C-alpha positions in Angstrom: 2.9 17.5 -19.8 -0.1 19.5 -20.9 -2.3 16.6 -19.6 -0.8 16.9 -16.0 -1.1 20.7 -16.2 -4.8 20.5 -17.0 -5.5 17.5 -14.6 -2.8 17.1 -12.1 -4.4 13.9 -10.7 -4.1 12.1 -14.1 -1.0 10.2 -12.7 -1.3 7.0 -10.6 -0.7 7.9 -7.0 2.3 5.9 -5.5 2.6 4.4 -2.1 5.2 3.3 0.4 8.7 4.6 -0.5 7.4 6.8 -3.4 4.4 8.1 -1.3 3.4 11.5 -2.5 4.6 11.1 -6.1 2.3 10.5 -9.0 3.5 8.7 -12.3 1.9 9.4 -15.6 2.3 7.0 -18.5 2.5 8.3 -22.1 3.6 7.2 -25.5 6.0 9.1 -27.6 6.9 7.8 -31.0 5.6 4.4 -30.3 7.6 4.0 -27.1 6.0 4.1 -23.5 7.5 6.7 -21.2 6.8 7.5 -17.5 6.9 10.9 -15.7 7.2 11.2 -11.9 6.0 14.3 -10.5 4.5 16.0 -7.3 1.6 18.7 -7.4 2.2 20.9 -4.5 0.7 24.5 -3.9 -0.6 24.9 -7.5 3.0 23.9 -8.8 4.1 20.7 -10.4 7.5 19.5 -9.4 9.1 17.0 -12.0 11.3 14.4 -10.6 12.0 12.2 -13.5 11.0 11.3 -17.0 12.1 8.2 -18.8 11.4 4.9 -20.3 9.8 2.1 -18.5 12.8 0.0 -18.2 14.1 0.4 -14.6 12.1 3.5 -14.2 11.2 3.0 -10.3 14.6 1.6 -9.6 16.2 4.7 -11.0 13.7 6.9 -9.2 14.2 5.2 -5.9 17.9 5.8 -6.2 17.5 9.3 -7.1 15.2 10.1 -4.3 17.6 8.4 -1.9 20.6 10.5 -3.0 18.3 13.7 -2.6 17.7 13.1 1.1 
């Protein structure tokens, strides 16, 4: 999280149905995790943190339900 605070553009910018979001990959205790976030007006909005397995599918479902 500290990496994102210090450098908000660190995550990969997503396109199409995830447009506007960024995803940063990191390892914790040997396992890869992803964090989806949006940087807006000097604030970071976290959308999801999880393992790589089905991450994007779950994120899309979450965003669809949030509409």
